[in-house]
C-alpha positions as a printed NumPy array, in Angstrom:
array([[ -6.749, 198.705,  31.433],
       [ -9.138, 199.09 ,  34.395],
       [ -8.029, 199.978,  37.899],
       [ -9.105, 196.488,  38.988],
       [ -6.993, 194.697,  36.372],
       [ -4.067, 196.965,  37.249],
       [ -4.062, 195.594,  40.786],
       [ -6.297, 198.003,  42.697],
       [ -6.347, 197.517,  46.469],
       [ -9.882, 197.559,  47.858],
       [-11.664, 196.623,  51.027],
       [-13.104, 193.1  ,  51.059],
       [-16.66 , 194.433,  50.855],
       [-16.147, 196.159,  47.495],
       [-13.956, 193.352,  46.169],
       [-16.454, 190.621,  47.068],
       [-19.39 , 192.642,  45.729],
       [-17.758, 192.829,  42.298],
       [-16.52 , 189.219,  42.385],
       [-19.901, 187.758,  43.36 ],
       [-22.458, 190.069,  41.77 ],
       [-20.69 , 192.052,  39.048],
       [-21.451, 191.402,  35.352],
       [-18.964, 188.519,  35.247],
       [-19.408, 187.579,  38.89 ],
       [-19.672, 184.147,  40.447],
       [-23.459, 184.225,  40.857],
       [-23.973, 184.852,  37.147],
       [-22.09 , 181.682,  36.145],
       [-24.326, 179.296,  34.14 ],
       [-23.823, 176.272,  36.418],
       [-25.203, 178.156,  39.406],
       [-24.284, 177.609,  43.067],
       [-25.114, 173.881,  42.836],
       [-21.984, 173.418,  40.736],
       [-19.76 , 174.561,  43.599],
       [-21.221, 173.797,  47.02 ],
       [-23.908, 171.724,  48.728],
       [-26.67 , 173.512,  50.637],
       [-29.46 , 172.059,  52.748],
       [-31.811, 172.596,  49.813],
       [-29.59 , 170.513,  47.534],
       [-28.841, 167.86 ,  50.177],
       [-32.413, 166.587,  50.408],
       [-35.995, 167.429,  49.387],
       [-36.845, 166.935,  53.065],
       [-35.564, 170.46 ,  53.713],
       [-38.102, 172.   ,  51.344],
       [-40.777, 169.705,  52.779],
       [-40.052, 171.15 ,  56.234],
       [-40.227, 174.709,  54.876],
       [-43.59 , 173.883,  53.256],
       [-44.792, 172.553,  56.604],
       [-43.641, 175.791,  58.239],
       [-45.451, 177.854,  55.602],
       [-48.64 , 175.955,  56.452],
       [-48.116, 176.785,  60.138],
       [-47.699, 180.442,  59.27 ],
       [-50.86 , 180.247,  57.161],
       [-52.817, 178.828,  60.106],
       [-51.406, 181.433,  62.489],
       [-52.412, 184.199,  60.075],
       [-55.95 , 182.822,  59.922],
       [-55.672, 181.475,  56.356],
       [-55.521, 184.812,  54.501],
       [-56.903, 185.186,  51.008],
       [-53.328, 185.548,  49.734],
       [-50.312, 183.938,  51.374],
       [-46.831, 185.136,  50.375],
       [-43.755, 182.915,  50.253],
       [-40.499, 184.765,  49.582],
       [-37.362, 182.703,  48.886],
       [-34.319, 184.946,  49.388],
       [-31.159, 183.996,  47.464],
       [-33.218, 181.489,  45.492],
       [-30.34 , 180.021,  43.464],
       [-31.995, 178.367,  40.481],
       [-35.356, 178.077,  42.241],
       [-34.826, 174.626,  43.752],
       [-36.385, 175.399,  47.155],
       [-39.372, 177.422,  46.02 ],
       [-40.234, 174.934,  43.263],
       [-40.276, 172.014,  45.697],
       [-42.309, 173.963,  48.267],
       [-45.021, 174.716,  45.708],
       [-45.04 , 171.068,  44.647],
       [-45.652, 169.652,  48.128],
       [-48.015, 172.279,  49.55 ],
       [-51.604, 171.13 ,  50.058],
       [-53.611, 172.144,  46.983],
       [-55.804, 174.57 ,  48.922],
       [-52.758, 176.401,  50.352],
       [-50.879, 176.37 ,  47.04 ],
       [-53.867, 177.984,  45.326],
       [-53.61 , 180.979,  47.678],
       [-49.816, 181.252,  47.65 ],
       [-47.953, 183.987,  45.819],
       [-44.406, 182.723,  45.29 ],
       [-41.464, 185.124,  44.934],
       [-37.891, 184.058,  44.173],
       [-35.344, 186.789,  44.969],
       [-32.052, 186.34 ,  43.115],
       [-29.5  , 188.444,  41.201],
       [-29.045, 185.845,  38.463],
       [-31.49 , 185.585,  35.563],
       [-34.693, 183.57 ,  35.713],
       [-34.248, 179.897,  34.77 ],
       [-36.08 , 179.096,  31.54 ],
       [-38.039, 176.106,  32.849],
       [-39.101, 177.677,  36.144],
       [-42.7  , 177.165,  37.272],
       [-44.814, 179.989,  35.833],
       [-46.372, 180.611,  39.261],
       [-43.044, 181.907,  40.605],
       [-42.294, 185.612,  40.239],
       [-38.535, 186.235,  39.816],
       [-37.291, 189.455,  41.447],
       [-33.952, 191.153,  42.207],
       [-35.352, 192.496,  45.503],
       [-38.12 , 191.248,  47.822],
       [-41.616, 192.636,  47.272],
       [-42.548, 195.727,  49.277],
       [-45.418, 194.154,  51.243],
       [-45.345, 190.58 ,  52.476],
       [-47.945, 188.602,  54.394],
       [-46.603, 185.123,  54.974],
       [-43.111, 183.64 ,  55.164],
       [-39.813, 185.225,  54.156],
       [-37.135, 182.511,  54.119],
       [-33.446, 183.323,  53.589],
       [-31.357, 180.173,  53.305],
       [-27.64 , 180.947,  53.021],
       [-28.248, 184.509,  51.891],
       [-26.602, 186.618,  54.577],
       [-23.269, 184.769,  54.433],
       [-22.904, 186.112,  50.883],
       [-23.677, 189.736,  51.775],
       [-20.195, 191.286,  51.395],
       [-18.554, 192.886,  54.409],
       [-15.306, 194.426,  55.529],
       [-12.549, 192.365,  57.149],
       [-10.317, 193.878,  59.829],
       [ -7.02 , 192.75 ,  61.34 ],
       [ -5.087, 193.959,  64.37 ],
       [ -1.742, 195.504,  63.418],
       [  1.548, 195.271,  65.437],
       [  0.504, 198.329,  67.475],
       [ -2.782, 196.675,  68.536],
       [ -4.943, 198.781,  66.183],
       [ -7.72 , 197.124,  64.13 ],
       [ -7.285, 198.1  ,  60.475],
       [ -9.291, 197.373,  57.344],
       [ -7.88 , 194.54 ,  55.26 ],
       [ -7.359, 195.516,  51.624],
       [ -7.258, 192.906,  48.882],
       [ -6.328, 192.675,  45.204],
       [ -8.099, 190.654,  42.54 ],
       [ -5.479, 187.909,  42.919],
       [ -6.229, 187.537,  46.651],
       [ -3.114, 189.279,  47.996],
       [ -3.815, 191.351,  51.121],
       [ -2.374, 194.305,  53.004],
       [ -3.601, 196.481,  55.868],
       [ -5.296, 199.808,  55.25 ],
       [ -6.695, 202.553,  57.465],
       [ -7.82 , 202.047,  61.07 ],
       [-11.471, 201.101,  61.305],
       [-13.711, 203.974,  62.419],
       [-17.253, 205.288,  62.667],
       [-20.218, 202.914,  62.631],
       [-17.956, 200.002,  61.724],
       [-15.782, 200.602,  64.796],
       [-18.889, 200.812,  66.975],
       [-20.2  , 197.526,  65.56 ],
       [-16.831, 195.889,  66.171],
       [-16.68 , 197.129,  69.769],
       [-20.15 , 195.816,  70.53 ],
       [-20.258, 192.553,  68.628],
       [-16.69 , 191.386,  68.005],
       [-14.119, 193.122,  70.238],
       [-10.663, 192.075,  69.109],
       [ -8.307, 193.202,  71.842],
       [ -4.715, 194.041,  70.901],
       [ -3.282, 190.675,  69.817],
       [ -1.504, 191.136,  66.491],
       [ -3.106, 189.183,  63.624],
       [ -6.533, 188.766,  65.225],
       [ -9.211, 189.193,  62.561],
       [-12.927, 189.878,  62.424],
       [-15.643, 190.432,  59.851],
       [-17.789, 193.527,  60.402],
       [-21.365, 192.313,  60.026],
       [-23.002, 195.742,  59.793],
       [-24.042, 195.333,  56.101],
       [-25.76 , 192.038,  57.009],
       [-27.621, 193.66 ,  59.902],
       [-28.826, 196.391,  57.545],
       [-29.756, 193.954,  54.76 ],
       [-31.716, 191.762,  57.159],
       [-33.515, 194.739,  58.709],
       [-34.568, 195.941,  55.233],
       [-35.9  , 192.514,  54.316],
       [-37.847, 192.114,  57.555],
       [-39.271, 195.632,  57.185],
       [-41.183, 194.416,  54.114],
       [-43.049, 191.873,  56.257],
       [-46.409, 193.269,  57.319],
       [-47.501, 190.088,  59.11 ],
       [-45.866, 186.707,  59.166],
       [-42.488, 185.142,  59.829],
       [-38.927, 185.909,  58.704],
       [-36.18 , 183.286,  58.932],
       [-32.473, 183.517,  58.177],
       [-30.78 , 180.093,  58.092],
       [-27.024, 180.263,  57.757],
       [-23.515, 179.455,  58.898],
       [-23.465, 181.401,  62.146],
       [-21.639, 182.337,  65.32 ],
       [-22.587, 184.387,  68.351],
       [-20.819, 186.806,  70.677],
       [-19.352, 184.087,  72.895],
       [-18.185, 181.911,  70.007],
       [-16.499, 184.36 ,  67.621],
       [-13.483, 182.701,  65.937],
       [-10.205, 184.531,  66.65 ],
       [ -9.161, 184.763,  62.999],
       [-12.529, 185.141,  61.27 ],
       [-14.289, 182.821,  58.846],
       [-13.748, 184.341,  55.402],
       [-13.288, 181.562,  52.84 ],
       [-14.036, 180.485,  49.285],
       [-15.72 , 177.526,  47.605],
       [-15.055, 176.202,  44.129],
       [-16.259, 172.949,  42.535],
       [-17.3  , 171.412,  45.823],
       [-14.122, 172.244,  47.734],
       [-13.176, 174.923,  50.211],
       [-10.481, 177.164,  48.794],
       [ -8.721, 180.466,  49.406],
       [-11.066, 183.443,  48.934],
       [ -9.887, 185.106,  45.733],
       [-12.122, 187.964,  44.504],
       [-11.782, 187.292,  40.772],
       [-15.236, 185.779,  40.149],
       [-13.977, 182.199,  40.042],
       [-15.245, 181.108,  43.47 ],
       [-17.872, 181.769,  46.071],
       [-16.757, 184.114,  48.861],
       [-18.483, 183.622,  52.168],
       [-18.163, 184.338,  55.889],
       [-20.256, 183.125,  58.794],
       [-23.041, 185.384,  60.06 ],
       [-23.274, 187.105,  63.453],
       [-26.953, 186.208,  63.774],
       [-27.227, 187.724,  67.249],
       [-26.31 , 191.111,  65.781],
       [-28.829, 190.634,  62.952],
       [-31.521, 189.825,  65.495],
       [-30.858, 193.013,  67.429],
       [-30.882, 195.1  ,  64.237],
       [-34.65 , 194.539,  64.049],
       [-35.505, 193.446,  67.59 ],
       [-38.954, 191.866,  67.63 ],
       [-40.925, 190.145,  70.389],
       [-40.916, 186.376,  70.092],
       [-37.568, 186.214,  68.27 ],
       [-35.802, 182.853,  68.485],
       [-32.292, 181.708,  67.653],
       [-32.078, 177.949,  67.121],
       [-29.793, 175.416,  65.55 ],
       [-31.074, 173.949,  62.306],
       [-31.131, 170.637,  64.11 ],
       [-33.636, 171.96 ,  66.672],
       [-35.699, 173.805,  64.058],
       [-36.035, 170.835,  61.71 ],
       [-36.89 , 168.486,  64.555],
       [-39.68 , 170.878,  65.511],
       [-40.879, 170.518,  61.906],
       [-40.82 , 166.72 ,  61.961],
       [-37.351, 166.017,  60.477],
       [-35.66 , 163.722,  63.016],
       [-33.363, 161.298,  61.189],
       [-34.783, 158.352,  63.127],
       [-34.16 , 154.961,  61.481],
       [-37.224, 152.913,  60.464],
       [-38.016, 149.808,  62.554],
       [-35.937, 146.834,  61.464],
       [-39.035, 144.635,  61.361],
       [-40.195, 146.64 ,  58.339],
       [-37.275, 145.213,  56.325],
       [-38.832, 141.74 ,  56.295],
       [-42.492, 142.726,  56.004],
       [-42.297, 145.634,  53.525],
       [-38.713, 145.76 ,  52.206],
       [-39.259, 148.436,  49.539],
       [-40.859, 150.745,  52.067],
       [-37.996, 150.044,  54.484],
       [-35.372, 151.012,  51.878],
       [-37.178, 154.267,  51.118],
       [-37.528, 155.072,  54.805],
       [-33.875, 154.284,  55.431],
       [-32.78 , 156.601,  52.617],
       [-35.016, 159.349,  54.01 ],
       [-33.547, 158.856,  57.478],
       [-30.046, 159.224,  56.046],
       [-30.975, 162.499,  54.364],
       [-32.595, 163.78 ,  57.553],
       [-29.488, 162.837,  59.505],
       [-27.34 , 164.919,  57.142],
       [-29.617, 167.924,  57.536],
       [-29.462, 167.72 ,  61.332],
       [-25.899, 166.445,  61.858],
       [-23.674, 167.88 ,  64.558],
       [-20.546, 169.373,  63.024],
       [-22.424, 169.839,  59.739],
       [-25.674, 171.299,  58.444],
       [-27.419, 170.71 ,  61.761],
       [-25.195, 173.356,  63.381],
       [-26.507, 176.122,  61.125],
       [-28.236, 178.946,  62.982],
       [-31.88 , 179.798,  62.362],
       [-32.885, 183.352,  63.251],
       [-36.677, 183.238,  63.527],
       [-38.547, 186.557,  63.81 ],
       [-42.343, 186.883,  63.846],
       [-44.105, 190.084,  62.818],
       [-47.634, 190.581,  64.174],
       [-48.129, 186.888,  64.992],
       [-47.046, 184.418,  67.686],
       [-43.935, 182.48 ,  66.735],
       [-45.033, 179.134,  65.227],
       [-41.698, 177.492,  66.125],
       [-40.812, 176.367,  69.64 ],
       [-37.736, 177.617,  71.429],
       [-36.31 , 180.058,  73.96 ],
       [-37.126, 183.733,  73.298],
       [-34.221, 186.045,  72.601],
       [-33.732, 188.746,  75.229],
       [-31.486, 191.04 ,  73.178],
       [-28.294, 190.047,  75.029],
       [-25.299, 188.334,  73.387],
       [-26.143, 184.681,  72.914],
       [-24.466, 181.418,  73.59 ],
       [-24.144, 178.95 ,  70.727],
       [-27.546, 178.73 ,  68.922],
       [-29.809, 175.924,  70.03 ]])
């Protein structure tokens, strides 16, 4: 009997790492993430169309290099990167090297032009796009005890929790800067340090181009008092149980990630603002089109509905986009980040 099956108490970071990415972990299940939750990529092909449009902007800003890299972090089963290659202009597609970064195995029918990797390539010139990656980078959870001391939350495989040692070192420093808890018993936070480090490593591979993290997010002035740790199974939110049966996720402190690799021209936007800048508005087609070209009107109406879902307040439109250029002007419009704690993105 293993220590885990015997009821080992571990911090949430180690427990989630095993539950998500271990040999029998959630992200190795044959149905893939699409069997359990709906992302922007799965909601509509318009999302990938916007990313393709952004890749073309990056290409222009780079001066149309001989080779243009597109790196899809947390690629799932390759849905985003496949669609992007399909809709790129032929001349751009011919110069594009496509990399899907994912822990699960390569899908059998994947486009042969896509290289499947467990880690991003070492040198990137182009666009690195991380859609709902950082929220699945495991982290520690802390809770304030009756004496007002933040302690690590320990968890068993069945989801039961208890408090462990007081938080200290780099984790305590991150907590003090980015998510101070005070002394109220039961207040909880998620220590985003592993996400900051993961994002900084990914961006470090970018020699010239643009890096984007699109995710569930909060900022210093909008931290939830009891954290955001949760699970998803078969399309429904559920208790986070680290046994491999469900996704385990927590919102991302994107302001902290931005500061981990502070770059000039960095932006933090809502997905709603970012997609509108890329031509996804959700505007309904003119009603007159219904009588003159009804088939076209129906298609346009369906597209508008999909765009509305991608940009909806209270839904996907509230996602944060951390946009960081390396060696180029930022091809997206917005307010530059000044390194201070941010208000709500967008």
